[in-house]
C-alpha positions as CSV (number, residue, x, y, z in Angstrom):
1,M,0.0,0.0,0.0
2,E,1.3,3.5,-0.8
3,S,0.9,6.7,1.0
4,N,-1.1,9.5,-0.7
5,D,-1.9,13.1,-0.4
6,A,-5.4,12.8,1.0
7,D,-6.3,15.2,3.8
8,V,-5.8,13.4,7.1
9,T,-7.8,16.0,9.1
10,A,-10.8,15.7,6.7
11,F,-10.6,11.9,6.9
12,V,-10.7,12.0,10.7
13,E,-13.5,14.5,10.7
14,R,-15.6,12.1,8.6
15,V,-15.2,9.2,11.0
16,A,-18.9,8.3,11.8
17,S,-18.5,7.1,15.4
18,P,-17.9,9.9,17.9
19,V,-15.7,7.6,20.1
20,R,-13.5,6.5,17.1
21,R,-13.3,10.1,15.9
22,R,-12.2,11.3,19.4
23,D,-9.7,8.4,19.6
24,A,-8.3,9.2,16.2
25,Q,-7.7,12.8,17.2
26,T,-6.0,11.6,20.3
27,L,-3.8,9.2,18.4
28,L,-2.9,11.8,15.8
29,A,-1.4,14.0,18.5
30,L,0.3,11.0,20.3
31,Y,1.9,9.6,17.1
32,E,3.1,13.1,16.0
33,R,4.8,13.6,19.4
34,I,6.3,10.1,19.4
35,T,7.5,9.9,15.8
36,G,8.2,13.6,15.0
37,Q,6.6,12.8,11.6
38,P,3.6,14.4,10.0
39,P,0.5,12.1,9.4
40,R,-0.1,10.8,5.9
41,M,-2.9,8.7,4.5
42,W,-2.0,5.2,3.4
43,G,-4.8,3.9,1.2
44,P,-8.3,5.2,2.0
45,S,-8.4,4.5,5.7
46,I,-5.0,4.2,7.4
47,V,-3.2,7.1,9.0
48,G,0.5,6.6,9.0
49,F,3.7,8.2,10.3
50,G,7.1,7.8,8.8
51,E,8.1,5.0,6.5
52,Y,10.3,1.9,6.3
53,H,11.3,-0.5,3.6
54,Y,10.7,-4.2,4.2
55,E,12.0,-7.3,2.4
56,Y,10.8,-10.8,3.1
57,A,12.9,-14.0,2.5
58,S,10.4,-14.8,-0.3
59,G,11.7,-11.7,-2.2
60,T,8.6,-9.7,-1.6
61,S,9.5,-6.1,-0.7
62,G,7.9,-2.7,-0.4
63,D,7.4,0.4,1.7
64,A,5.0,0.8,4.6
65,S,4.2,3.2,7.4
66,A,6.5,2.9,10.4
67,A,3.6,3.6,12.7
68,A,-0.1,3.7,11.9
69,F,-3.7,3.4,13.0
70,S,-7.1,3.2,11.4
71,P,-10.4,4.1,13.0
72,R,-12.5,1.1,11.9
73,K,-16.2,0.5,12.6
74,A,-15.7,-2.1,15.3
75,S,-12.6,-0.7,16.9
76,T,-9.5,1.4,16.2
77,T,-6.8,-0.7,14.7
78,V,-3.2,0.2,15.9
79,Y,-0.6,-1.3,13.6
80,L,2.6,-2.6,15.2
81,P,4.9,-3.6,12.2
82,D,7.2,-5.5,14.6
83,G,4.3,-7.6,15.8
84,V,2.5,-7.8,19.2
85,E,4.3,-10.8,20.7
86,G,7.2,-8.7,22.0
87,Y,4.8,-6.6,24.1
88,A,3.1,-9.3,26.2
89,A,4.0,-7.8,29.6
90,Q,2.8,-4.3,28.5
91,L,-0.3,-5.7,27.0
92,E,-1.3,-7.3,30.3
93,K,-1.3,-3.8,31.8
94,L,-2.9,-2.0,28.9
95,G,-6.6,-2.4,29.6
96,D,-9.4,-3.4,27.3
97,H,-8.0,-4.6,23.9
98,S,-7.6,-7.5,21.6
99,T,-4.7,-8.4,19.3
100,G,-3.8,-10.0,15.9
101,V,-0.3,-10.8,14.7
102,S,0.6,-7.2,14.2
103,C,-2.5,-5.4,15.2
104,L,-3.8,-4.0,18.4
105,Y,-7.6,-3.4,18.5
106,L,-8.9,-0.7,20.8
107,K,-12.6,0.0,21.2
108,N,-12.2,3.1,23.5
109,L,-9.0,4.8,24.5
110,E,-10.7,5.8,27.8
111,A,-10.5,2.1,28.7
112,V,-6.7,1.8,28.3
113,D,-3.7,3.0,30.2
114,M,-2.4,5.7,27.9
115,A,1.1,5.6,29.4
116,V,1.3,1.9,28.6
117,L,0.0,2.5,25.0
118,E,2.5,5.3,24.5
119,A,5.4,3.1,25.7
120,I,4.3,0.3,23.3
121,L,4.1,2.8,20.3
122,K,7.4,4.4,21.1
123,E,9.2,1.1,21.3
124,S,7.6,-0.2,18.1
125,Y,8.5,2.9,16.2
126,R,12.0,2.8,17.6
127,R,12.5,-0.8,16.6
128,V,11.1,-0.4,13.1
129,S,12.9,2.9,12.4
130,S,16.3,1.8,13.9
131,D,16.7,-1.8,12.8
132,G,18.1,-0.9,9.4
133,F,14.8,0.4,8.0
134,G,16.2,3.8,7.1
135,L,14.5,6.1,9.6
136,P,16.2,7.8,12.5
137,A,15.3,6.6,15.9
138,A,12.5,8.5,17.6
139,S,13.6,10.9,20.3
140,D,12.2,10.5,23.8
């Protein structure tokens, strides 16, 4: 998926659910602070920050956002490109959530510990952007 020049603010303002819209506004500010990068749309519904290049053993390669989220109908999806398994201890303290291989699903940011979420997002961005992916490490 490639980034595009769609208006991030307009996208967030069009989010139908007031909770998802509020959470998206909160995540915009949080990610900008963590990454130091401006938000960009990736496809029609993913808000991303920064970029990294990936290459799989199969030869598949491409570029993706180093940190991203999407306010979906059922929950807000937070993408962790380095996967969720390295965050087991933090996820136990996070609060109400569910996970996929590299996704964290949050129904309401008011139900999670924002300090724990911030720590997870900082570490994920640091890992993706400092492990040879071509971005400078995020500053604390």
